[in-house]
Every structure is written in C-alpha cells, then in structure tokens.
N, C-alpha and C positions, 0 to 999 in steps of 0.2 A: 694453136691452141684449140681449133675448131675439131680437130682430130681426137679430142679428148672423148674416152668411152667409159663406161662401167667398169673395166678390167685395166684401165690404164695405171701406169706408175705415175707419180708426180712429176717424173723426168719428161714426159711428153710434154708439159706445159713449160718447161724451163727455158728453151729457146724463145718462145714467144716473151715469157715475162723479162727475160735479160734484155731482148729488144725494145719492150716497151719501157723499161728502166734507163735504157741508153737513150732512147728518144726523149723521155722527160728531161733527163740530164743535161742533152743539148739543147733542148727547146727552151728551158727555163731562164738561163743566162743571156740567151740571145734574145730573147722577148723583153727582158729588163734591159738590155742594153739598146735595143731599137727603140723602146720607150723613152728613155734618157735621150737619144738621138734626135729625135722628133719633137721634143717637148722644149719650148722655150725655157731658158734658164730661170726665170722666173717662176715657173709653173711645174719644174721638176720633180718637186715633192707630191704635188697633185696628181701628176701623171704618174708616178711610181705606186703612189698609193690606190689609185682606181685600178692599176694593174694588177695588183697584189689581190684588192678586193674581187675583181672580176675572175681572177683564177681561182681563189677560195670557193667563191659562188660556184663558179663552174665544175669544180670537184665535187662538192656538196650535192649538186644538182644533177650530176653523172652518176654517182654512186647511189642516189636514189632512185633515179630511172633504171639503172642496170639490177637493182635491188626489185623493183617493181617487175621488170620482165622476168628476173628470175622466179619470183613468187608465184607469178602468173602461168609461166610453164611448168614450174613445180606441181601447181594445184591441179594443173591440166592433165599433167603426165601420169602424176600418182592416183592409184586407186585405193580409197579409204577402204580400212579393213584388212588387206593384203598382210601388212606388218612384216612381210620377210626383208631381210637383209639385202638379198640381191636385187628384189624390185625398188629399194630405196635406193640403191646405188645407180640404177639404170635411171630413175627419175632424176636424180641428182645430177648425174652425167648430162642429160637430156637438156634440162635446165640451164646448165653452164654452156652448152652447145648453142642455146638460144642467146644467151647474152653475148659470147665470143663474135656471133654472127651479128649482132646487133652493133656491138662496138666497132667490128670491122667495117660495117655499111656507113656508120657515122664517121669513121676516119677517111673512108673513100670519098665521102660528101666533102668534107673540110678540106682534103687535098685538092679537089677539082676547084672548089670555091676559091681557095687559097691560089691556084694558078690562074684563074680567070680575073680575080679580083685585084691581086696585088701587083701592082705596076713600079717600074723602075723610074724614080723620079729624075727629071734631067738636073743636071748640075750646073751651076753659072760657070763658065770658062774661067780658069784661073788667072789672076792677073800676074804681068810680068813685073818683078821688081823694078826694072827701070822706068816703067809708065808711072807706077806710084810714086819713086823718087820724083818725078818729073812734076807729077802733080804737086807734090808737097813743096817744091822749090818756086812753083809758079804762084802759089797762094800766098 
C-alpha cells in the first residue's frame, strides 16, 4: 500500500487491504480463544470483557494516531492557495504514504515484540489412566 501515488488506481491498495482483513479475521478469534484458555473459569467473563475493551480502545487509539499522522503530513505537504486538483491528489497520496509507513513500522515492532515476549509454557506431563485408577483404589 506504500506504493500508492497520486495517479494510482484503487486496485493498487487492494492486495494490502485484503491481507489486513485476513489478518484481522484470523487474529480476533485466536486472541479470544487464548483469552478463554488462560483465564480461570471463574474469571472468563472478566477476561473476555477486558480483551474486548482493550481491542476497542486500541482500534480507536490507532485510528486517532493514524489520523493525526495523515493530518500532519497533509498540512506539511500541501501548499495553501494552490488549489489545483493535481496538487491536492499529490498531497493526499503523500499523506497516505506516511500513514502506511507508520502502520508498517508499528506492525513490525509488534511482530518483534511478540516473537521475543511470547513464550510457550511447559505443560505438566499427562497422567496415565492406570496411575489415576491406582490412586483412587488406594484411597
């Protein structure tokens, strides 16, 4: 999507938008499932509520941040008084370029942090059924 310029068709952004949609579609149910898996059953409702709240706050914050980047880039690129449609298209495409670069950088940092911080937790060894039966008869 960073290849967008003033003369680009909408189709130039289509592969990136499809990829983003697939990523969100795969990530949201996975995060919800992980939230339920790690929360104790008594706190499952609280955990899923917190997950939903933080996701919504993150989306709202991200939209506001990207809007601020877009506005700043647009105001520094466009020259007041020129008024031509071509100048406006160039300024708009340049501002979107800044937004897409910022989004790419944030996604890259998130991917690195996820790779570094997320660790597999060791699971306890499964009990053999005969061991559990022996314990039950001994009691």
